[in-house]
C-alpha positions as CSV (number, residue, x, y, z in Angstrom):
1,M,-6.8,16.3,-8.1
2,P,-7.8,14.9,-4.7
3,I,-5.3,14.9,-1.9
4,A,-4.1,11.5,-1.0
5,K,-5.0,10.4,2.5
6,A,-2.6,8.8,4.8
7,L,-2.5,5.1,5.2
8,P,-4.8,4.3,8.2
9,L,-2.4,1.5,9.1
10,L,0.3,4.0,10.0
11,E,0.9,6.7,12.6
12,A,3.9,9.0,12.7
13,D,6.5,8.1,15.3
14,G,9.0,10.8,14.5
15,H,11.2,8.4,12.6
16,G,9.0,7.6,9.6
17,A,5.9,5.5,10.0
18,A,5.0,3.0,12.6
19,P,2.3,0.3,12.4
20,C,-1.0,1.1,14.1
21,C,-0.6,-1.9,16.2
22,A,1.8,-4.5,17.6
23,P,3.1,-7.2,15.2
24,L,0.5,-9.9,14.5
25,A,2.7,-12.5,16.1
26,E,3.1,-10.5,19.3
27,R,-0.4,-10.6,20.6
28,P,-4.0,-10.8,19.3
29,M,-5.3,-7.6,17.6
30,T,-7.9,-5.6,19.3
31,A,-11.1,-4.9,17.5
32,E,-10.0,-1.3,16.9
33,E,-6.6,-2.3,15.5
34,A,-8.3,-4.8,13.2
35,E,-10.7,-2.1,11.9
36,T,-7.7,0.1,11.2
37,A,-5.6,-2.6,9.4
38,A,-8.4,-4.3,7.5
39,P,-8.6,-1.8,4.6
40,M,-5.0,-2.5,3.7
41,F,-5.5,-6.3,3.6
42,K,-8.8,-5.9,1.8
43,A,-7.1,-3.8,-0.9
44,L,-4.3,-6.3,-1.3
45,G,-6.8,-9.3,-1.3
46,D,-7.5,-8.9,-5.0
47,P,-4.9,-10.6,-7.3
48,V,-4.9,-7.7,-9.8
49,R,-4.3,-5.2,-7.0
50,L,-1.6,-7.3,-5.5
51,R,0.1,-7.5,-8.9
52,L,-0.2,-3.8,-9.4
53,F,1.1,-3.0,-5.9
54,S,4.0,-5.4,-6.5
55,A,4.8,-3.8,-9.9
56,V,4.9,-0.3,-8.4
57,A,6.9,-1.4,-5.3
58,S,9.5,-3.3,-7.4
59,H,9.8,-0.8,-10.3
60,A,13.2,0.8,-10.8
61,G,13.5,4.1,-9.1
62,G,10.7,3.4,-6.7
63,E,7.9,4.7,-8.9
64,A,6.1,3.5,-12.0
65,C,4.2,5.2,-14.8
66,V,0.7,3.7,-15.3
67,C,1.8,3.1,-18.8
68,D,4.5,0.7,-17.5
69,I,2.4,-1.4,-15.2
70,S,-1.0,-1.7,-16.9
71,D,-0.3,-5.1,-18.5
72,V,-2.0,-7.3,-15.9
73,G,-4.6,-8.9,-18.0
74,V,-7.5,-6.4,-17.5
75,S,-8.7,-3.4,-19.4
76,Q,-7.2,0.1,-18.7
77,P,-10.4,1.3,-16.9
78,T,-10.1,-1.7,-14.6
79,V,-6.5,-1.0,-14.0
80,S,-7.4,2.6,-13.1
81,H,-10.1,1.3,-10.7
82,H,-7.7,-1.0,-8.9
83,L,-5.1,1.7,-8.6
84,K,-7.7,4.0,-7.1
85,K,-8.6,1.4,-4.5
86,L,-4.9,1.0,-3.6
87,K,-4.6,4.8,-3.2
88,E,-7.8,4.9,-1.1
89,A,-6.3,2.3,1.2
90,G,-3.2,4.5,1.5
91,L,-0.9,2.0,-0.1
92,L,0.0,4.1,-3.1
93,T,0.5,7.8,-3.8
94,S,0.4,9.3,-7.3
95,E,1.6,12.3,-9.2
96,R,0.4,13.5,-12.6
97,R,3.1,14.5,-15.0
98,G,1.7,15.7,-18.3
99,T,-0.6,13.0,-19.6
100,W,0.8,10.2,-17.4
101,V,0.3,9.4,-13.8
102,Y,3.2,8.0,-11.8
103,Y,2.6,5.8,-8.7
104,R,4.9,5.1,-5.8
105,V,4.9,3.1,-2.6
106,E,6.5,5.2,0.2
107,P,9.3,3.2,1.9
108,S,7.6,3.9,5.2
109,V,4.5,1.9,4.0
110,L,6.6,-1.1,3.2
111,A,8.5,-0.8,6.5
112,A,5.3,-0.6,8.5
113,M,3.8,-3.5,6.7
114,G,7.0,-5.5,7.4
115,R,6.8,-4.6,11.1
116,L,3.2,-5.6,11.3
117,L,3.8,-9.0,9.6
118,A,7.2,-9.7,11.3
119,P,7.6,-13.1,12.9
120,P,8.2,-13.3,16.6
121,P,11.8,-13.0,17.8
122,I,13.7,-16.3,18.0
123,T,14.4,-17.1,21.6
């Protein structure tokens, strides 16, 4: 089983994960920051992937068996393809348990996405 790679959007800050760049509303992104963040947005830009990501993120216990989230209107091989793309973008991690694969979104990924997309402070 391949080792999941870290979300390129994130860098460790000693307290979990931190976004690679300043919040979008703070200042324009540099070319390098955009290159780093783009794979996450590209992965989430597909409606099926966005539904799968949401299904995993909102599932009770913070993880979901592929058997519980595959009802998104496409075939099982297509679900597997989309889950693979989400994993490659670093948005999901997975663990095989017997014949089933369980997916999870690490809380630090959601927190870093929230920081990146945070609105500017009200002044």
